[in-house]
Legacy VTK file of the C-alpha trace (Angstrom):
# vtk DataFile Version 3.0
C-alpha trace
ASCII
DATASET POLYDATA
POINTS 347 float
150.622 84.606 51.675
153.213 82.455 50.044
151.719 79.027 51.361
152.965 77.432 47.418
156.629 78.413 47.903
158.200 75.156 49.916
161.579 74.140 50.241
161.021 71.445 47.749
158.880 73.324 45.444
161.785 75.581 45.653
164.718 73.065 44.792
162.168 71.443 42.079
162.180 75.055 39.895
165.871 75.396 40.670
166.664 71.796 39.154
164.577 72.736 35.624
166.726 75.469 35.403
169.879 73.176 35.327
169.981 71.507 31.758
173.699 70.865 31.938
174.715 68.802 34.994
173.020 65.396 36.427
170.197 66.525 38.973
169.249 63.186 40.372
168.955 62.687 43.878
171.868 61.962 45.454
173.721 63.886 42.796
175.889 66.490 43.808
174.166 68.970 41.775
170.899 67.797 43.429
172.694 68.052 47.168
174.361 71.537 46.441
170.632 72.752 45.763
168.940 71.855 48.571
170.182 73.438 50.754
170.049 76.543 49.139
166.410 75.816 48.085
166.010 75.646 52.313
167.700 79.190 52.881
165.495 80.466 50.323
162.231 79.141 51.671
163.336 80.567 54.865
163.651 84.186 52.966
159.878 83.396 51.777
158.488 82.119 54.975
159.994 85.452 57.072
158.281 88.111 54.417
154.675 86.646 56.309
156.003 88.542 59.229
155.710 91.954 57.242
152.460 91.797 56.933
151.101 92.299 60.275
154.039 94.978 60.632
152.669 97.020 57.588
149.077 96.632 58.044
148.257 96.202 62.142
145.996 94.856 63.890
145.806 93.392 67.995
148.443 90.789 66.820
151.312 92.718 65.774
152.842 93.043 69.657
155.022 95.678 69.417
154.609 97.223 66.087
151.338 98.483 66.802
152.920 101.051 69.383
155.679 101.701 66.366
153.392 101.940 63.471
150.837 104.038 66.325
154.234 106.422 67.479
154.877 107.349 63.651
151.269 109.391 64.074
151.992 110.674 67.308
149.743 108.454 68.922
150.638 106.783 72.147
149.064 104.115 74.276
147.775 105.014 77.323
149.354 104.116 80.189
146.951 103.785 82.846
146.227 105.599 85.982
147.077 104.560 89.807
143.457 104.746 91.957
143.774 106.771 95.265
141.805 106.707 97.830
142.046 108.024 101.784
142.606 106.010 105.095
142.079 106.664 108.418
143.940 105.543 111.127
143.322 105.062 114.910
146.443 104.450 117.152
148.061 105.932 119.623
148.894 109.816 119.864
152.948 110.527 118.254
152.578 107.322 115.665
154.213 108.071 112.699
153.428 106.609 109.991
155.929 107.213 106.737
155.511 108.231 103.754
155.914 105.251 101.164
153.802 102.722 103.946
152.450 99.795 102.389
148.390 98.705 103.439
146.854 96.329 101.143
143.278 94.549 100.909
142.549 91.325 102.010
143.087 90.216 97.743
146.971 91.597 98.281
145.950 94.714 96.506
149.025 97.565 97.967
148.808 101.242 98.579
151.189 103.437 99.043
150.745 106.633 101.977
151.846 109.753 99.750
153.606 111.615 102.505
154.244 110.717 106.208
151.756 111.571 108.923
151.338 111.238 112.776
148.510 110.124 114.409
146.748 112.874 117.020
144.041 112.897 118.887
143.609 109.036 118.627
143.483 108.973 114.974
144.809 110.886 111.547
143.980 110.877 107.901
146.313 110.281 104.607
145.792 110.390 100.513
147.356 106.907 99.492
148.141 105.644 95.728
147.945 102.551 94.405
150.875 100.921 93.746
150.230 99.812 90.353
147.629 101.281 87.330
144.111 99.715 86.896
140.514 99.380 87.872
140.796 96.875 89.781
142.549 99.095 92.617
139.176 100.962 92.608
137.727 98.913 95.619
134.810 99.966 98.190
135.178 101.768 100.967
136.078 99.510 104.012
138.404 96.996 101.915
142.190 98.428 102.672
142.245 97.566 105.866
145.706 95.639 106.153
149.128 96.341 107.150
152.110 94.796 104.897
154.214 95.461 107.671
152.941 95.970 111.575
153.268 99.339 113.007
153.210 99.671 116.815
150.842 102.249 117.984
148.301 101.962 114.928
145.559 99.642 115.760
143.048 100.455 113.097
143.022 101.533 109.068
140.382 101.552 106.538
139.381 103.795 103.769
136.249 105.438 104.944
135.111 105.834 101.215
135.851 103.818 97.838
139.059 104.184 95.999
139.014 105.926 92.574
141.289 106.979 89.579
142.172 103.431 88.701
142.261 102.907 84.873
143.640 99.767 82.915
146.246 100.292 80.271
145.480 100.654 76.919
144.691 96.983 74.968
146.143 96.255 71.505
142.555 96.345 70.641
141.596 99.739 71.365
144.859 101.276 70.418
144.604 99.757 66.962
141.238 101.148 66.797
142.492 104.589 67.830
145.292 104.156 64.601
142.825 103.089 61.926
140.374 106.449 63.368
143.196 108.202 62.935
143.791 107.532 59.133
140.064 106.883 58.108
138.396 110.206 59.997
140.905 112.872 59.300
140.656 115.145 61.851
141.153 118.936 61.365
140.371 122.289 62.252
138.222 120.801 65.271
135.847 118.814 63.279
133.872 115.909 65.131
136.896 113.694 64.480
139.425 115.821 66.196
136.994 116.019 69.279
136.677 112.613 69.084
140.140 112.323 68.914
141.009 114.374 71.922
138.176 112.830 74.392
139.916 109.164 73.393
143.429 110.473 74.053
142.402 111.026 78.076
143.543 107.601 80.026
140.101 105.838 81.136
138.231 107.119 77.736
136.910 104.304 75.712
134.524 105.684 72.953
133.081 109.132 73.315
130.157 110.874 71.188
130.382 114.564 69.786
126.820 116.763 69.013
128.065 119.570 67.505
126.502 122.727 68.252
124.770 120.940 71.030
123.240 124.286 72.968
123.798 126.499 69.968
126.223 128.296 68.120
130.049 127.720 68.804
129.178 124.560 70.975
130.239 120.986 71.317
128.618 118.591 74.128
130.829 115.195 74.212
129.800 112.224 75.988
131.968 110.044 77.075
132.311 106.278 78.370
134.876 103.984 79.864
136.756 101.657 77.650
134.100 98.430 79.125
131.723 101.220 77.673
130.297 102.024 81.413
129.935 105.313 82.661
133.607 107.323 84.148
134.220 109.001 87.236
134.051 112.713 87.689
137.584 112.996 87.129
137.909 111.288 84.311
135.560 113.507 83.043
137.515 116.334 84.421
140.513 115.242 82.796
139.240 115.295 79.522
137.580 118.309 79.804
140.787 119.810 80.189
142.548 118.313 77.829
139.936 118.800 75.589
140.209 123.011 76.647
144.073 122.578 76.171
143.404 121.950 72.086
139.880 123.413 70.947
139.959 126.133 68.583
139.536 129.412 69.827
135.436 130.303 70.395
134.431 127.597 71.419
132.855 126.121 74.216
132.881 122.769 75.451
131.073 120.343 78.020
132.132 117.055 78.810
129.976 114.757 80.768
130.015 110.885 81.467
126.827 108.755 79.812
124.665 107.783 82.242
123.846 104.078 82.897
120.558 101.966 81.835
120.534 98.861 83.574
119.518 96.002 81.552
118.105 92.674 84.046
117.122 89.551 82.489
114.816 86.720 83.453
114.728 83.513 81.616
113.105 80.264 81.560
114.152 77.703 79.736
113.979 73.894 78.506
118.151 72.477 78.654
119.282 68.924 77.573
121.703 67.043 79.174
125.241 68.621 77.825
124.341 71.835 79.913
123.816 72.678 83.406
121.299 76.225 84.030
124.358 77.518 86.138
125.907 77.643 82.475
123.699 78.610 80.758
123.013 81.281 82.860
127.048 82.468 82.678
126.603 82.141 78.849
123.798 83.965 78.726
125.274 86.791 80.449
128.380 87.290 78.819
126.631 87.531 75.363
124.521 89.654 76.889
126.749 91.497 78.042
128.534 91.898 74.615
125.830 93.116 73.190
125.113 95.733 75.258
128.228 96.896 74.787
128.737 96.768 70.649
125.610 98.705 70.865
126.899 101.624 73.093
126.746 105.181 71.583
125.345 103.717 67.660
122.247 102.112 68.364
119.374 103.638 70.803
117.384 100.627 70.289
117.313 97.417 72.319
116.096 94.525 70.775
113.915 91.686 72.253
114.737 89.702 69.303
117.929 90.008 69.313
118.288 88.811 73.071
116.418 86.024 72.586
118.553 85.031 69.376
121.266 84.957 71.909
119.271 83.229 74.747
118.644 80.153 71.772
121.730 80.423 70.580
123.726 78.746 73.416
125.125 75.699 73.549
121.834 73.022 75.408
119.251 75.566 75.151
116.526 73.824 72.896
113.389 75.804 73.893
112.535 78.786 76.098
108.989 79.560 77.928
109.219 82.655 78.879
111.942 86.139 78.582
111.460 89.138 80.276
113.956 92.462 79.744
113.418 94.914 82.337
110.094 93.456 83.193
108.788 93.232 79.814
108.895 91.836 76.069
109.572 94.792 74.241
112.661 96.587 72.133
113.720 99.248 74.608
114.283 102.866 73.542
117.957 103.782 74.821
118.372 107.945 75.453
120.637 109.175 73.973
122.667 110.549 76.788
122.806 106.829 78.043
124.132 103.122 77.475
122.931 100.317 78.443
124.479 98.279 81.558
124.067 94.599 82.380
121.845 94.103 85.356
121.009 91.154 86.844
120.800 87.880 84.398
118.632 84.979 86.141
117.724 81.640 84.307
115.494 79.054 85.724
LINES 1 348
347 0 1 2 3 4 5 6 7 8 9 10 11 12 13 14 15 16 17 18 19 20 21 22 23 24 25 26 27 28 29 30 31 32 33 34 35 36 37 38 39 40 41 42 43 44 45 46 47 48 49 50 51 52 53 54 55 56 57 58 59 60 61 62 63 64 65 66 67 68 69 70 71 72 73 74 75 76 77 78 79 80 81 82 83 84 85 86 87 88 89 90 91 92 93 94 95 96 97 98 99 100 101 102 103 104 105 106 107 108 109 110 111 112 113 114 115 116 117 118 119 120 121 122 123 124 125 126 127 128 129 130 131 132 133 134 135 136 137 138 139 140 141 142 143 144 145 146 147 148 149 150 151 152 153 154 155 156 157 158 159 160 161 162 163 164 165 166 167 168 169 170 171 172 173 174 175 176 177 178 179 180 181 182 183 184 185 186 187 188 189 190 191 192 193 194 195 196 197 198 199 200 201 202 203 204 205 206 207 208 209 210 211 212 213 214 215 216 217 218 219 220 221 222 223 224 225 226 227 228 229 230 231 232 233 234 235 236 237 238 239 240 241 242 243 244 245 246 247 248 249 250 251 252 253 254 255 256 257 258 259 260 261 262 263 264 265 266 267 268 269 270 271 272 273 274 275 276 277 278 279 280 281 282 283 284 285 286 287 288 289 290 291 292 293 294 295 296 297 298 299 300 301 302 303 304 305 306 307 308 309 310 311 312 313 314 315 316 317 318 319 320 321 322 323 324 325 326 327 328 329 330 331 332 333 334 335 336 337 338 339 340 341 342 343 344 345 346
């Protein structure tokens, strides 16, 4: 912003205005001006920091939350996953509230209340110690005791843990801030419903359909932060939150978009600078980013764009085959679906 302002240039400007004293290098005047110019330069250099404070982006750090708070926009903190554990052991064994159980990867869950084993078994709800989607583990994953309990022989979660969502990222919060500024929300218009839905933990994108089922109705489709279908719990939370804020008389239905799995196979020619495994990894990453970028915005998956992504990978010199969902044509995405990465096989 003030790249032309350096200690040297500032010093030169000051010295050029002095005509009644010796300003040569080493003179008293020159030595006096030097530290002054340096301090003035520090002020100019510090002004650069004002730009990301006034015009926030994902690099603005703590000022993202501060600027958003001015508009009543608060970062979504994320939610903790929960699961039901089944205990097997000796009758009368007590598992206290707050007892920690773990997955093999060390993810911790604690009991919500005390429970006593009777008839050889008991069940209880546990909550993840921290927020995050990583805690939505599969059935049979929570099997370890943090501290061994005498009389408790087996512990497991029969069903998958659900409900965990990540804290909102800087990028997502900045996007909501600019949506608030650029898409005025008034009197229950489309932007209002978008804002309400996006304020709910676990909702990363939303599609609003006015008059979805006739006069006075609104249809809302939601997906998560990674543009994937969301759990019924998130749908319920979103519907309840919108119900608290919607205009009187509106009938609102909230649902998760369903996923359209995209499976890709490719046969390529590569140079010596890469490997098949590296190409497959890079291709899968590029394809996943493309699918997420078109969710709720584009309803045709372009075969030619997927080919472009493949040929754009370093080391890929040619291809002899590329199929997308077993075909070589564009794929139409239904209005209630979002594309999801399935299998990517490169040979």
